[in-house]
N, C-alpha and C positions, 0 to 999 in steps of 0.2 A: 263196594267202595272203590276197589282197584279198577273195575271196569269203568266207573264214572270218571276216575282220574285219567285213564287211558283215552276215553272219549274226549275229555276236556283238553288233554294234551294234543290229540289229533286235530281238534278244532283250532286250537291255537297255532298249531303248525300249518294248517291250511290257510289260516288268516295271515300268518307271516309270509307264506309262499305267495299269496295274492298280493300282499303289500310289496314284496320284493319284485314280483313280475310287473306291477304297476310302476314301481320306481325305475325299473330297467326300461320299460316302454317310454316313460317320461324322458329318461336320459337319451334314449335313441332319438326321440322326437326332437329334443333340444339340440342334439348333435346334428341332425339333419337340417334343422332350421338354421343353425350357425353355419353349417357348410353352404347352404343356399345363400345366406347373407354374404359370406366371404366370396363365393363365386360371383355374385352380382357386383360386389365392390370391385373385384379384380377385373371383371368385364368392363365396368364403367371406367375404371382407371386406364385400361388398355384402349378403349375408345377415345378417351380424352387425349392420350399420348398420340394415338394415330392421327387425330385431328390437328394436334399441335405440330406434329412432324409434317403433315401435308401442308399446313399453313406456312411453315418455315420454308419448305421446299418451293412452294409457289412464290413466296417473297424473294427467295434467293434467285429463282428463275427470272422474275421481273427485274431484279437489280442487275443480273447478268445481261439481260437484254438491253437495259438502259446503258450499261457500261460499254457493251458492244457497239451500240449506236453512237455513243460519245467517241469511241476509238475511231469509228468510220468517219465521223465528222472531222476529227483531228487529221486523219490520213488525207481527207479531201483538201483540208486547208493547207497542209504541207505540200500536196501536189500542186495546188494553185499558186502558192508562193514560189515553189521551184520553177513552175512555168513562167511566172512573171520575171523572176531573176534571170532565167535562161534567155528570155526575150530581151531584157535590158542588156545582158552581156553581149548577145548577138548584135544588137543595135549599136552598142558602144564599140565593139570590134569593127563593125562595118564602117562607122564614122571614122575610127582611127586609121583604117586601111584607106579610106577615101582621102583623108588628110595626108597620109604618108605618100599616096600616089600623086597627090597634088604637089607635095614638096619635091618629090623625085622629078616630076615633070618640070617644075620650076627650075630645079637645079640643072637638069639636062639642058633646058632652054638657055639658062645662064651660061653654061659651059659652051654651047654652040654659039652664043652671041659673043662670048669672050674670044672664041677661037677664030 
């Protein structure tokens, strides 16, 4: 009877060890599956963020190019207005100098005539 009990105990112990091994294997498999899922999710998120950053960099580059073009346009306009004003000032100065010369000549002629 003792031998039968020992054999039954050994059989139960073997069954328990097999169940424990199976449970450990299942846990390891579940852990690996979860790790794979987390790695995939992290990679997908990293790819998404990389794409968003690239899109934002592209958009900012385009905006900067537009702004630079606008600044160049303003510089050109300022230069054109400056040239126009300089020409007007030069013309006005020339006209005033001619008028002044005419007035001087007339004054000198008047003085000579009066003398």
